[in-house]
gemmi code that builds the backbone of each chain (N, CA, C; Angstrom):
import gemmi

chains = {
    "A": [
        ("UNK", (99.984, 112.433, 113.877), (101.423, 112.223, 113.763), (101.755, 110.748, 113.949)),
        ("UNK", (102.859, 110.343, 113.352), (103.305, 108.951, 113.487), (104.359, 108.859, 114.571)),
        ("UNK", (104.178, 107.871, 115.448), (105.140, 107.640, 116.521), (105.465, 106.153, 116.575)),
        ("UNK", (106.598, 105.834, 117.191), (106.883, 104.447, 117.546), (106.832, 104.365, 119.062)),
        ("UNK", (105.951, 103.496, 119.544), (105.707, 103.379, 120.978), (106.411, 102.133, 121.503)),
        ("UNK", (107.053, 102.260, 122.648), (107.692, 101.089, 123.250), (107.375, 101.030, 124.741)),
        ("UNK", (107.185, 99.817, 125.225), (107.004, 99.586, 126.660), (108.032, 98.559, 127.122)),
        ("UNK", (108.475, 98.701, 128.363), (109.427, 97.745, 128.903), (109.016, 97.281, 130.300)),
        ("UNK", (109.545, 96.117, 130.661), (109.415, 95.537, 132.008), (107.930, 95.375, 132.373)),
        ("UNK", (107.505, 95.866, 133.538), (106.121, 95.622, 133.971), (105.114, 96.252, 133.010)),
        ("UNK", (105.477, 97.360, 132.375), (104.549, 97.980, 131.416), (104.421, 97.115, 130.155)),
        ("UNK", (105.523, 96.503, 129.739), (105.471, 95.590, 128.583), (104.576, 94.390, 128.904)),
        ("UNK", (104.690, 93.876, 130.138), (103.858, 92.726, 130.502), (102.380, 93.099, 130.497)),
        ("UNK", (102.075, 94.336, 130.896), (100.675, 94.759, 130.980), (100.103, 95.177, 129.628)),
        ("UNK", (100.945, 95.766, 128.763), (100.433, 96.438, 127.559), (101.019, 95.924, 126.263)),
        ("UNK", (101.939, 94.978, 126.335), (102.629, 94.536, 125.119), (103.847, 95.395, 124.848)),
        ("UNK", (104.583, 95.043, 123.800), (105.865, 95.711, 123.533), (105.692, 97.056, 122.840)),
        ("UNK", (104.457, 97.366, 122.381), (104.238, 98.614, 121.646), (104.366, 98.393, 120.154)),
        ("UNK", (104.613, 99.480, 119.409), (104.706, 99.374, 117.956), (104.382, 100.711, 117.325)),
        ("UNK", (104.155, 100.716, 116.005), (103.831, 101.977, 115.328), (102.488, 102.516, 115.829)),
        ("UNK", (102.387, 103.822, 115.897), (101.177, 104.454, 116.420), (100.864, 105.698, 115.599)),
        ("UNK", (99.605, 105.817, 115.214), (99.122, 107.038, 114.561), (98.323, 107.799, 115.607)),
        ("UNK", (98.733, 109.015, 115.899), (98.113, 109.771, 116.992), (97.780, 111.166, 116.498)),
        ("UNK", (96.538, 111.575, 116.731), (96.116, 112.927, 116.361), (95.845, 113.713, 117.631)),
        ("UNK", (96.849, 114.352, 118.185), (96.670, 115.040, 119.462), (95.787, 116.270, 119.304)),
        ("UNK", (94.944, 116.515, 120.305), (94.135, 117.739, 120.265), (94.714, 118.789, 121.203)),
        ("UNK", (95.962, 118.608, 121.553), (96.712, 119.620, 122.294), (98.166, 119.511, 121.847)),
        ("UNK", (99.027, 120.344, 122.399), (100.441, 120.283, 122.021), (100.980, 118.875, 122.296)),
        ("UNK", (101.630, 118.266, 121.309), (102.082, 116.882, 121.503), (103.280, 116.789, 122.442)),
        ("UNK", (103.036, 116.274, 123.633), (104.095, 116.023, 124.611), (103.949, 114.582, 125.083)),
        ("UNK", (104.969, 114.121, 125.786), (104.896, 112.775, 126.347), (103.751, 112.677, 127.357)),
        ("UNK", (103.524, 113.753, 128.114), (102.434, 113.741, 129.094), (101.079, 113.632, 128.400)),
        ("UNK", (100.914, 114.376, 127.280), (99.648, 114.315, 126.542), (99.448, 112.929, 125.941)),
        ("UNK", (100.539, 112.340, 125.452), (100.449, 110.991, 124.891), (100.073, 109.985, 125.974)),
        ("UNK", (100.702, 110.108, 127.127), (100.394, 109.195, 128.230), (98.918, 109.317, 128.616)),
        ("UNK", (98.404, 110.548, 128.671), (96.996, 110.766, 129.025), (96.073, 110.159, 127.970)),
        ("UNK", (96.439, 110.316, 126.707), (95.607, 109.742, 125.637), (95.652, 108.214, 125.679)),
        ("UNK", (96.830, 107.662, 125.913), (96.949, 106.199, 125.991), (96.072, 105.629, 127.106)),
        ("UNK", (95.929, 106.386, 128.182), (95.089, 105.916, 129.294), (93.646, 105.692, 128.873)),
        ("UNK", (93.213, 106.370, 127.830), (91.827, 106.225, 127.389), (91.637, 105.011, 126.476)),
        ("UNK", (92.715, 104.313, 126.143), (92.625, 103.267, 125.127), (92.133, 101.920, 125.650)),
        ("UNK", (92.332, 101.636, 126.931), (91.825, 100.385, 127.507), (91.943, 100.464, 129.024)),
        ("UNK", (91.203, 99.626, 129.733), (91.349, 99.604, 131.191), (92.776, 99.253, 131.617)),
        ("UNK", (93.435, 98.378, 130.860), (94.817, 98.021, 131.205), (95.738, 99.231, 131.072)),
        ("UNK", (95.535, 100.017, 130.009), (96.333, 101.235, 129.840), (96.041, 102.226, 130.975)),
        ("UNK", (94.745, 102.355, 131.303), (94.363, 103.307, 132.351), (95.067, 102.968, 133.661)),
        ("UNK", (95.168, 101.675, 133.931), (95.797, 101.252, 135.179), (97.316, 101.391, 135.128)),
        ("UNK", (97.929, 100.876, 134.057), (99.394, 100.844, 133.984), (99.991, 102.245, 133.896)),
        ("UNK", (99.253, 103.172, 133.269), (99.772, 104.526, 133.042), (99.076, 105.555, 133.935)),
        ("UNK", (98.420, 105.077, 135.009), (97.694, 105.982, 135.914), (98.621, 107.082, 136.429)),
        ("UNK", (98.053, 108.271, 136.688), (98.883, 109.411, 137.068), (99.779, 109.151, 138.283)),
        ("UNK", (99.312, 108.349, 139.231), (100.121, 108.124, 140.426), (101.242, 107.120, 140.257)),
        ("UNK", (101.239, 106.390, 139.130), (102.256, 105.352, 138.937), (103.585, 105.965, 138.545)),
        ("UNK", (104.674, 105.364, 139.050), (106.018, 105.817, 138.676), (106.327, 105.285, 137.282)),
        ("UNK", (106.197, 106.157, 136.302), (106.465, 105.800, 134.904), (107.509, 106.779, 134.379)),
        ("UNK", (108.571, 106.239, 133.806), (109.614, 107.082, 133.218), (109.443, 107.086, 131.703)),
        ("UNK", (109.961, 108.144, 131.077), (109.771, 108.348, 129.644), (111.120, 108.542, 128.961)),
        ("UNK", (111.276, 107.933, 127.803), (112.414, 108.251, 126.935), (111.867, 108.669, 125.582)),
        ("UNK", (112.428, 109.736, 125.030), (112.073, 110.192, 123.689), (113.312, 110.058, 122.817)),
        ("UNK", (113.151, 109.338, 121.715), (114.281, 109.059, 120.821), (115.486, 108.517, 121.601)),
        ("UNK", (115.190, 107.597, 122.501), (116.198, 106.848, 123.251), (117.024, 107.711, 124.196)),
        ("UNK", (116.429, 108.799, 124.680), (117.063, 109.584, 125.745), (116.017, 109.869, 126.802)),
        ("UNK", (116.386, 109.730, 128.095), (115.453, 110.047, 129.170), (114.946, 111.466, 128.991)),
        ("UNK", (113.654, 111.663, 129.227), (113.051, 112.973, 128.965), (112.033, 113.290, 130.049)),
        ("UNK", (111.782, 114.571, 130.227), (110.666, 114.996, 131.058), (109.379, 114.779, 130.273)),
        ("UNK", (108.288, 114.580, 130.987), (107.017, 114.358, 130.297), (106.568, 115.590, 129.514)),
        ("UNK", (107.105, 116.742, 129.881), (106.727, 117.964, 129.167), (107.453, 118.111, 127.836)),
        ("UNK", (108.374, 117.198, 127.550), (109.150, 117.295, 126.311), (108.219, 117.229, 125.101)),
        ("UNK", (108.378, 118.137, 124.125), (107.564, 118.074, 122.919), (107.944, 116.864, 122.068)),
        ("UNK", (106.967, 116.304, 121.385), (107.209, 115.159, 120.509), (107.179, 115.605, 119.050)),
        ("UNK", (108.137, 115.135, 118.268), (108.145, 115.429, 116.833), (107.537, 114.247, 116.085)),
        ("UNK", (107.075, 114.522, 114.881), (106.573, 113.445, 114.034), (107.694, 112.430, 113.803)),
        ("UNK", (107.380, 111.158, 113.953), (108.381, 110.121, 113.750), (109.159, 109.742, 114.998)),
        ("UNK", (108.869, 110.368, 116.122), (109.639, 110.114, 117.347), (109.396, 108.701, 117.876)),
        ("UNK", (110.401, 108.187, 118.557), (110.269, 106.933, 119.300), (110.055, 107.292, 120.766)),
        ("UNK", (108.924, 106.866, 121.314), (108.574, 107.217, 122.692), (108.450, 105.931, 123.507)),
        ("UNK", (109.192, 105.856, 124.579), (109.160, 104.659, 125.416), (108.690, 105.014, 126.821)),
        ("UNK", (107.827, 104.152, 127.369), (107.382, 104.273, 128.757), (107.856, 103.032, 129.511)),
        ("UNK", (108.386, 103.249, 130.713), (108.875, 102.118, 131.497), (108.946, 102.496, 132.967)),
        ("UNK", (109.039, 101.496, 133.846), (109.166, 101.796, 135.270), (110.583, 102.289, 135.588)),
        ("UNK", (110.808, 102.837, 136.793), (112.160, 103.220, 137.196), (113.146, 102.099, 136.920)),
        ("UNK", (114.344, 102.457, 136.528), (115.316, 101.448, 136.100), (115.986, 100.795, 137.320)),
        ("UNK", (116.421, 99.551, 137.150), (116.983, 98.790, 138.273), (118.156, 97.916, 137.844)),
        ("UNK", (119.020, 98.471, 136.991), (120.160, 97.671, 136.544), (121.318, 97.703, 137.527)),
        ("UNK", (122.443, 97.190, 137.087), (123.663, 97.224, 137.876), (123.789, 96.066, 138.817)),
    ],
    "B": [
        ("UNK", (139.453, 101.372, 115.849), (138.992, 101.112, 117.215), (138.969, 99.615, 117.515)),
        ("UNK", (139.229, 99.308, 118.737), (139.151, 97.917, 119.192), (137.686, 97.566, 119.465)),
        ("UNK", (137.437, 96.499, 120.218), (136.073, 96.065, 120.527), (135.309, 97.194, 121.221)),
        ("UNK", (133.979, 97.157, 121.096), (133.134, 98.202, 121.685), (133.373, 98.287, 123.186)),
        ("UNK", (133.298, 99.505, 123.720), (133.529, 99.673, 125.153), (132.241, 99.590, 125.956)),
        ("UNK", (131.106, 99.411, 125.298), (129.842, 99.109, 125.975), (129.280, 97.846, 125.347)),
        ("UNK", (129.122, 96.817, 126.148), (128.612, 95.545, 125.618), (127.472, 95.032, 126.485)),
        ("UNK", (126.337, 94.770, 125.840), (125.184, 94.164, 126.511), (125.092, 92.754, 125.958)),
        ("UNK", (125.154, 91.767, 126.827), (125.238, 90.387, 126.330), (124.654, 89.410, 127.342)),
        ("UNK", (124.247, 88.244, 126.833), (123.777, 87.183, 127.730), (124.951, 86.420, 128.322)),
        ("UNK", (126.032, 86.339, 127.568), (127.161, 85.501, 127.971), (127.914, 86.098, 129.153)),
        ("UNK", (128.565, 85.236, 129.906), (129.459, 85.651, 130.984), (130.705, 86.311, 130.371)),
        ("UNK", (131.520, 86.905, 131.236), (132.760, 87.515, 130.775), (133.909, 87.060, 131.667)),
        ("UNK", (135.132, 87.182, 131.137), (136.342, 86.772, 131.846), (137.087, 88.025, 132.284)),
        ("UNK", (137.137, 88.238, 133.595), (137.742, 89.464, 134.133), (139.172, 89.666, 133.669)),
        ("UNK", (139.969, 88.593, 133.719), (141.376, 88.728, 133.350), (141.542, 89.143, 131.906)),
        ("UNK", (140.763, 88.515, 131.050), (140.822, 88.832, 129.616), (140.406, 90.284, 129.385)),
        ("UNK", (139.315, 90.688, 130.028), (138.777, 92.034, 129.781), (139.710, 93.121, 130.318)),
        ("UNK", (140.275, 92.896, 131.506), (141.161, 93.921, 132.076), (142.463, 94.002, 131.286)),
        ("UNK", (142.925, 92.870, 130.793), (144.114, 92.877, 129.951), (143.879, 93.636, 128.661)),
        ("UNK", (142.705, 93.417, 128.064), (142.374, 94.105, 126.807), (142.204, 95.598, 127.038)),
        ("UNK", (141.695, 95.953, 128.226), (141.501, 97.375, 128.534), (142.847, 98.101, 128.559)),
        ("UNK", (143.838, 97.463, 129.160), (145.177, 98.064, 129.182), (145.766, 98.059, 127.782)),
        ("UNK", (145.547, 96.992, 127.070), (145.907, 96.926, 125.662), (147.382, 97.151, 125.371)),
        ("UNK", (148.249, 96.776, 126.282), (149.680, 96.901, 126.046), (150.225, 98.309, 126.217)),
        ("UNK", (149.368, 99.241, 126.620), (149.829, 100.627, 126.797), (150.745, 100.734, 128.019)),
        ("UNK", (151.661, 101.676, 127.965), (152.561, 101.870, 129.102), (152.336, 103.223, 129.779)),
        ("UNK", (151.293, 103.964, 129.329), (150.994, 105.255, 129.971), (149.874, 105.139, 130.990)),
        ("UNK", (149.359, 103.938, 131.192), (148.295, 103.714, 132.176), (148.923, 103.317, 133.498)),
        ("UNK", (148.503, 103.995, 134.573), (149.078, 103.682, 135.875), (148.134, 102.931, 136.795)),
        ("UNK", (146.828, 102.910, 136.444), (145.854, 102.308, 137.344), (144.671, 101.761, 136.555)),
        ("UNK", (144.265, 100.571, 136.915), (143.015, 100.015, 136.393), (142.156, 99.659, 137.595)),
        ("UNK", (140.952, 100.238, 137.667), (140.009, 99.904, 138.736), (138.795, 99.245, 138.099)),
        ("UNK", (138.255, 98.241, 138.787), (137.068, 97.587, 138.229), (136.076, 97.256, 139.330)),
        ("UNK", (134.810, 97.204, 138.942), (133.740, 96.777, 139.827), (132.995, 95.643, 139.139)),
        ("UNK", (132.766, 94.563, 139.873), (131.977, 93.451, 139.350), (130.747, 93.282, 140.226)),
        ("UNK", (129.568, 93.356, 139.628), (128.320, 93.124, 140.357), (127.889, 91.682, 140.198)),
        ("UNK", (127.435, 91.078, 141.317), (127.044, 89.668, 141.331), (125.591, 89.510, 141.758)),
        ("UNK", (124.978, 88.430, 141.331), (123.614, 88.106, 141.768), (123.677, 87.555, 143.189)),
        ("UNK", (122.931, 88.207, 144.094), (122.843, 87.696, 145.461), (121.689, 86.704, 145.589)),
        ("UNK", (121.900, 85.667, 146.394), (120.879, 84.643, 146.572), (119.853, 84.987, 147.632)),
        ("UNK", (120.064, 86.091, 148.342), (119.110, 86.502, 149.376), (118.940, 88.009, 149.336)),
        ("UNK", (117.730, 88.477, 149.576), (117.511, 89.891, 149.843), (116.973, 89.974, 151.258)),
        ("UNK", (116.618, 91.171, 151.702), (116.092, 91.322, 153.057), (114.814, 90.487, 153.238)),
        ("UNK", (114.032, 90.375, 152.163), (112.735, 89.714, 152.290), (112.743, 88.247, 151.858)),
        ("UNK", (113.557, 87.910, 150.873), (113.353, 86.646, 150.179), (114.647, 85.919, 149.855)),
        ("UNK", (114.493, 84.616, 149.622), (115.525, 83.869, 148.911), (115.289, 84.102, 147.425)),
        ("UNK", (116.362, 84.347, 146.707), (116.250, 84.600, 145.274), (116.858, 83.415, 144.527)),
        ("UNK", (116.053, 82.773, 143.687), (116.565, 81.626, 142.941), (117.104, 82.035, 141.579)),
        ("UNK", (116.680, 83.202, 141.066), (117.188, 83.684, 139.779), (116.812, 85.143, 139.602)),
        ("UNK", (117.570, 85.816, 138.754), (117.247, 87.173, 138.314), (117.078, 87.124, 136.805)),
        ("UNK", (116.090, 87.860, 136.302), (115.963, 88.004, 134.859), (116.074, 89.481, 134.530)),
        ("UNK", (117.015, 89.799, 133.642), (117.280, 91.194, 133.299), (116.814, 91.517, 131.897)),
        ("UNK", (116.104, 92.637, 131.801), (115.610, 93.143, 130.522), (116.276, 94.486, 130.252)),
        ("UNK", (116.458, 94.839, 128.978), (116.995, 96.163, 128.667), (116.305, 96.736, 127.437)),
        ("UNK", (116.685, 97.948, 127.093), (116.107, 98.686, 125.965), (117.203, 98.751, 124.898)),
        ("UNK", (117.193, 97.787, 123.968), (118.278, 97.719, 122.985), (118.424, 99.050, 122.246)),
        ("UNK", (119.638, 99.483, 122.108), (119.887, 100.766, 121.463), (120.041, 101.872, 122.487)),
        ("UNK", (118.978, 102.133, 123.239), (119.078, 103.209, 124.231), (120.071, 102.860, 125.333)),
        ("UNK", (120.085, 101.610, 125.756), (120.979, 101.230, 126.846), (122.436, 101.513, 126.475)),
        ("UNK", (122.825, 101.092, 125.277), (124.201, 101.305, 124.830), (124.511, 102.800, 124.719)),
        ("UNK", (123.569, 103.555, 124.146), (123.783, 105.003, 123.981), (123.908, 105.696, 125.323)),
        ("UNK", (123.064, 105.309, 126.277), (123.086, 105.945, 127.592), (124.423, 105.698, 128.289)),
        ("UNK", (124.899, 104.466, 128.243), (126.157, 104.149, 128.942), (127.343, 104.811, 128.236)),
        ("UNK", (127.300, 104.838, 126.896), (128.360, 105.520, 126.156), (128.438, 106.999, 126.586)),
        ("UNK", (127.296, 107.638, 126.743), (127.278, 109.040, 127.169), (127.846, 109.192, 128.585)),
        ("UNK", (127.598, 108.198, 129.453), (128.155, 108.240, 130.808), (129.677, 108.155, 130.765)),
        ("UNK", (130.205, 107.329, 129.871), (131.660, 107.189, 129.751), (132.276, 108.496, 129.252)),
        ("UNK", (131.613, 109.141, 128.299), (132.106, 110.434, 127.796), (132.155, 111.448, 128.949)),
        ("UNK", (131.122, 111.432, 129.793), (131.083, 112.308, 130.967), (132.253, 111.980, 131.910)),
        ("UNK", (132.477, 110.689, 132.139), (133.559, 110.265, 133.044), (134.925, 110.673, 132.494)),
        ("UNK", (135.092, 110.619, 131.196), (136.367, 111.049, 130.587), (136.624, 112.515, 130.885)),
        ("UNK", (135.562, 113.330, 130.749), (135.712, 114.772, 130.966), (135.965, 115.081, 132.443)),
        ("UNK", (135.305, 114.345, 133.340), (135.428, 114.637, 134.771), (136.744, 114.158, 135.365)),
        ("UNK", (137.185, 112.975, 134.962), (138.276, 112.317, 135.680), (139.535, 112.109, 134.832)),
        ("UNK", (139.460, 112.412, 133.563), (140.628, 112.234, 132.708), (141.041, 110.779, 132.547)),
        ("UNK", (140.044, 109.884, 132.531), (140.381, 108.471, 132.364), (140.855, 108.203, 130.937)),
        ("UNK", (141.624, 107.165, 130.787), (142.246, 106.856, 129.493), (141.496, 105.780, 128.710)),
        ("UNK", (140.764, 104.946, 129.412), (139.991, 103.894, 128.740), (138.911, 103.425, 129.703)),
        ("UNK", (137.836, 102.881, 129.145), (136.752, 102.368, 129.987), (136.060, 101.215, 129.277)),
        ("UNK", (135.484, 100.343, 130.078), (134.721, 99.218, 129.545), (133.535, 98.959, 130.467)),
        ("UNK", (132.359, 98.809, 129.877), (131.180, 98.404, 130.642), (130.562, 97.198, 129.946)),
        ("UNK", (130.440, 96.116, 130.688), (129.729, 94.930, 130.192), (128.558, 94.692, 131.131)),
        ("UNK", (127.367, 94.563, 130.591), (126.192, 94.283, 131.416), (125.471, 93.091, 130.817)),
        ("UNK", (125.220, 92.099, 131.650), (124.534, 90.907, 131.148), (123.019, 91.079, 131.236)),
        ("UNK", (122.307, 90.400, 130.350), (120.847, 90.371, 130.358), (120.395, 88.915, 130.246)),
        ("UNK", (119.096, 88.699, 130.456), (118.569, 87.338, 130.441), (118.514, 86.779, 131.850)),
        ("UNK", (118.468, 85.454, 131.960), (118.279, 84.813, 133.264), (119.633, 84.492, 133.897)),
        ("UNK", (119.818, 84.946, 135.129), (121.086, 84.760, 135.847), (120.814, 84.126, 137.206)),
        ("UNK", (121.748, 83.303, 137.650), (121.586, 82.583, 138.906), (122.455, 83.204, 139.995)),
        ("UNK", (122.113, 82.967, 141.287), (122.922, 83.509, 142.374), (124.399, 83.149, 142.196)),
        ("UNK", (125.247, 84.131, 142.451), (126.681, 83.931, 142.299), (127.205, 84.332, 140.934)),
        ("UNK", (126.326, 84.451, 139.955), (126.790, 84.824, 138.614), (127.101, 86.312, 138.547)),
        ("UNK", (128.018, 86.639, 137.638), (128.353, 88.043, 137.388), (127.226, 88.708, 136.589)),
        ("UNK", (126.869, 89.951, 136.976), (125.883, 90.729, 136.222), (126.564, 91.815, 135.410)),
        ("UNK", (127.469, 92.556, 136.054), (127.983, 93.780, 135.433), (129.464, 93.942, 135.736)),
        ("UNK", (130.175, 94.458, 134.755), (131.576, 94.848, 134.937), (131.735, 96.298, 134.500)),
        ("UNK", (132.292, 97.107, 135.391), (132.733, 98.457, 135.019), (134.227, 98.512, 135.276)),
        ("UNK", (135.010, 98.847, 134.274), (136.469, 98.924, 134.433), (136.964, 100.200, 133.784)),
        ("UNK", (137.884, 100.874, 134.465), (138.443, 102.113, 133.915), (139.954, 102.116, 134.102)),
        ("UNK", (140.618, 102.777, 133.169), (142.065, 102.942, 133.238), (142.374, 104.429, 133.304)),
        ("UNK", (143.356, 104.772, 134.140), (143.724, 106.176, 134.335), (145.207, 106.240, 134.689)),
        ("UNK", (145.790, 107.435, 134.634), (147.201, 107.545, 135.011), (147.443, 107.230, 136.481)),
        ("UNK", (146.456, 107.580, 137.346), (146.640, 107.401, 138.789), (145.390, 106.797, 139.423)),
        ("UNK", (145.569, 106.243, 140.639), (144.497, 105.449, 141.237), (143.244, 106.254, 141.555)),
        ("UNK", (143.416, 107.515, 141.999), (142.252, 108.265, 142.454), (141.226, 108.435, 141.333)),
        ("UNK", (141.703, 108.820, 140.168), (140.795, 108.989, 139.030), (140.141, 107.662, 138.660)),
        ("UNK", (140.912, 106.589, 138.754), (140.367, 105.270, 138.392), (139.266, 104.843, 139.365)),
        ("UNK", (139.556, 104.970, 140.674), (138.537, 104.618, 141.678), (137.278, 105.476, 141.508)),
        ("UNK", (137.490, 106.766, 141.380), (136.345, 107.680, 141.318), (135.504, 107.438, 140.068)),
        ("UNK", (136.153, 107.289, 138.939), (135.417, 107.095, 137.690), (134.622, 105.789, 137.721)),
        ("UNK", (135.195, 104.781, 138.353), (134.520, 103.485, 138.450), (133.236, 103.627, 139.280)),
        ("UNK", (133.339, 104.296, 140.412), (132.165, 104.489, 141.268), (131.131, 105.389, 140.588)),
        ("UNK", (131.619, 106.452, 139.955), (130.734, 107.364, 139.216), (129.935, 106.610, 138.159)),
        ("UNK", (130.616, 105.794, 137.381), (129.922, 105.061, 136.312), (128.884, 104.099, 136.879)),
        ("UNK", (129.191, 103.443, 137.995), (128.197, 102.540, 138.589), (126.998, 103.317, 139.128)),
        ("UNK", (127.263, 104.449, 139.813), (126.152, 105.249, 140.343), (125.268, 105.760, 139.208)),
        ("UNK", (125.906, 106.149, 138.118), (125.160, 106.668, 136.967), (124.335, 105.544, 136.315)),
        ("UNK", (124.997, 104.414, 136.125), (124.334, 103.285, 135.467), (123.107, 102.810, 136.251)),
        ("UNK", (123.243, 102.756, 137.597), (122.140, 102.246, 138.423), (120.859, 103.059, 138.261)),
        ("UNK", (121.003, 104.362, 137.971), (119.841, 105.247, 137.968), (119.429, 105.728, 136.575)),
        ("UNK", (120.292, 105.572, 135.582), (119.995, 106.147, 134.265), (120.120, 105.183, 133.088)),
        ("UNK", (120.605, 103.987, 133.297), (120.688, 103.037, 132.181), (119.439, 102.158, 132.201)),
        ("UNK", (118.759, 102.033, 131.066), (117.491, 101.291, 131.066), (117.673, 99.772, 131.113)),
        ("UNK", (117.763, 99.287, 132.352), (117.724, 97.850, 132.667), (116.652, 97.653, 133.722)),
        ("UNK", (116.056, 96.473, 133.711), (115.069, 96.138, 134.743), (115.306, 94.713, 135.198)),
        ("UNK", (115.258, 94.535, 136.545), (115.500, 93.217, 137.144), (114.198, 92.630, 137.662)),
        ("UNK", (114.024, 91.362, 137.370), (112.907, 90.624, 137.962), (113.487, 89.501, 138.804)),
        ("UNK", (113.009, 89.393, 140.064), (113.491, 88.350, 140.964), (112.533, 87.172, 140.979)),
        ("UNK", (113.109, 85.968, 140.960), (112.327, 84.762, 141.198), (112.556, 84.330, 142.636)),
        ("UNK", (111.460, 84.223, 143.392), (111.549, 83.861, 144.813), (110.521, 82.766, 145.092)),
        ("UNK", (110.585, 82.167, 146.294), (109.575, 81.151, 146.622), (108.148, 81.703, 146.544)),
        ("UNK", (107.991, 83.023, 146.741), (106.654, 83.637, 146.696), (106.233, 83.976, 145.269)),
        ("UNK", (107.099, 83.730, 144.303), (106.771, 84.057, 142.916), (107.765, 85.054, 142.337)),
        ("UNK", (107.424, 85.558, 141.153), (108.303, 86.507, 140.485), (107.820, 87.931, 140.726)),
        ("UNK", (108.761, 88.853, 140.895), (108.358, 90.254, 140.983), (109.469, 91.160, 140.468)),
        ("UNK", (109.072, 92.312, 139.939), (110.029, 93.303, 139.476), (110.649, 93.990, 140.683)),
        ("UNK", (111.933, 94.200, 140.610), (112.663, 94.846, 141.702), (112.324, 96.339, 141.720)),
        ("UNK", (112.150, 96.886, 142.936), (111.877, 98.323, 143.086), (113.170, 99.125, 143.026)),
        ("UNK", (113.099, 100.285, 142.384), (114.233, 101.215, 142.393), (114.399, 101.803, 143.786)),
        ("UNK", (115.633, 102.140, 144.150), (115.939, 102.627, 145.499), (116.333, 104.100, 145.474)),
        ("UNK", (115.754, 104.846, 146.398), (116.102, 106.267, 146.537), (117.594, 106.418, 146.855)),
        ("UNK", (118.144, 105.458, 147.596), (119.574, 105.536, 147.956), (120.460, 105.582, 146.710)),
        ("UNK", (120.022, 104.943, 145.639), (120.816, 104.979, 144.406), (120.780, 106.364, 143.762)),
        ("UNK", (119.632, 107.041, 143.847), (119.573, 108.426, 143.355), (120.480, 109.321, 144.191)),
        ("UNK", (120.457, 109.096, 145.503), (121.294, 109.916, 146.393), (122.771, 109.704, 146.096)),
        ("UNK", (123.124, 108.473, 145.726), (124.525, 108.196, 145.386), (124.950, 109.002, 144.167)),
        ("UNK", (124.086, 109.117, 143.184), (124.444, 109.898, 141.987), (124.478, 111.392, 142.291)),
        ("UNK", (123.583, 111.828, 143.184), (123.521, 113.259, 143.523), (124.817, 113.750, 144.157)),
        ("UNK", (125.567, 112.843, 144.782), (126.871, 113.230, 145.344), (127.818, 113.763, 144.265)),
        ("UNK", (127.590, 113.345, 143.023), (128.435, 113.785, 141.907), (127.883, 115.053, 141.257)),
        ("UNK", (126.834, 115.629, 141.866), (126.287, 116.868, 141.335), (125.331, 116.660, 140.180)),
        ("UNK", (124.771, 115.459, 140.073), (123.822, 115.181, 139.002), (122.461, 114.892, 139.635)),
        ("UNK", (121.463, 115.670, 139.265), (120.117, 115.449, 139.778), (119.622, 114.081, 139.315)),
        ("UNK", (118.913, 113.385, 140.185), (118.454, 112.048, 139.834), (117.133, 111.751, 140.514)),
        ("UNK", (116.112, 111.448, 139.745), (114.810, 111.147, 140.315), (114.257, 109.858, 139.747)),
        ("UNK", (115.091, 108.825, 139.704), (114.635, 107.555, 139.126), (113.627, 106.868, 140.035)),
        ("UNK", (113.991, 106.676, 141.300), (113.106, 105.953, 142.215), (111.913, 106.821, 142.593)),
        ("UNK", (110.726, 106.208, 142.768), (109.582, 106.992, 143.222), (109.786, 107.441, 144.661)),
        ("UNK", (109.277, 108.617, 144.977), (109.347, 109.091, 146.349), (110.612, 109.832, 146.693)),
        ("UNK", (111.539, 109.911, 145.745), (112.773, 110.636, 146.008), (112.619, 112.117, 145.712)),
        ("UNK", (113.731, 112.846, 145.895), (113.702, 114.288, 145.695), (113.360, 114.679, 144.274)),
        ("UNK", (113.842, 113.906, 143.321), (113.672, 114.291, 141.923), (112.235, 114.188, 141.459)),
        ("UNK", (111.446, 113.333, 142.107), (110.028, 113.238, 141.801), (109.725, 112.906, 140.363)),
        ("UNK", (110.624, 112.196, 139.716), (110.313, 111.720, 138.376), (110.944, 112.536, 137.276)),
        ("UNK", (111.598, 113.648, 137.599), (112.260, 114.390, 136.537), (113.679, 113.878, 136.398)),
        ("UNK", (114.176, 113.957, 135.205), (115.539, 113.506, 134.963), (116.391, 114.701, 134.620)),
        ("UNK", (117.288, 115.031, 135.463), (118.047, 116.254, 135.274), (119.471, 116.022, 134.844)),
        ("UNK", (119.782, 114.877, 134.310), (121.181, 114.700, 134.096), (121.612, 114.203, 132.762)),
    ],
}
model = gemmi.Model(1)
for chain_id, residues in chains.items():
    chain = gemmi.Chain(chain_id)
    for i, (resn, *xyz) in enumerate(residues, 1):
        res = gemmi.Residue()
        res.name, res.seqid = resn, gemmi.SeqId(i, " ")
        for name, pos in zip(("N", "CA", "C"), xyz):
            atom = gemmi.Atom()
            atom.name, atom.element = name, gemmi.Element(name[0])
            atom.pos, atom.b_iso = gemmi.Position(*pos), 0.0
            res.add_atom(atom)
        chain.add_residue(res)
    model.add_chain(chain)
structure = gemmi.Structure()
structure.add_model(model)
structure.setup_entities()
């Protein structure tokens, strides 16, 4: 499936801003499955997206649970807890 | 429609101009409440020489717009404006303006606080502090999630809080 991946703040510094991604999931495509697969892509990914790290997810520009299913063409963003205001 | 009611910008804003535009010459508005957030030069740990703010273009505007729609339904406000600055800001500079107009003061005060509590925990902005010890990303605070929970909205933005990373709102 085709996805658009985005990273922000400390995750952007560690992994870059993201971009188009071709992903062939071997399980139901969810944000959690994508995060787990991304961890296998490099040591930097493994560290930045480690299970214990506080990472928030947005799917198609709305905050989502990691269990949210992903559709083909979705925009998926990973970022740390927000700190605006 | 007049100018957008959610604006993300590097430039500063003029409170008098913005509050005047919010009223817009209407005579059915009885109260305008506003909150202005400023960059503090000190935190508990450090002197802060600058803040750098990053956001998620597109999602940030959509998220805040949805918060305003929620505030309209809850409090019956008549108009709202949110301006949030991004980029590098110095101590004393304005970061954020939330302003609401309503027939009476209670709705205006409440909607203003509601929007700030919501924005702090659900709008995708990130702050980086520059201090004598170097630069670091600011940690999210559980107290901000608790502030939103008072409005009956589950919030698990900060790590270690009740929400544990789920977003229920």
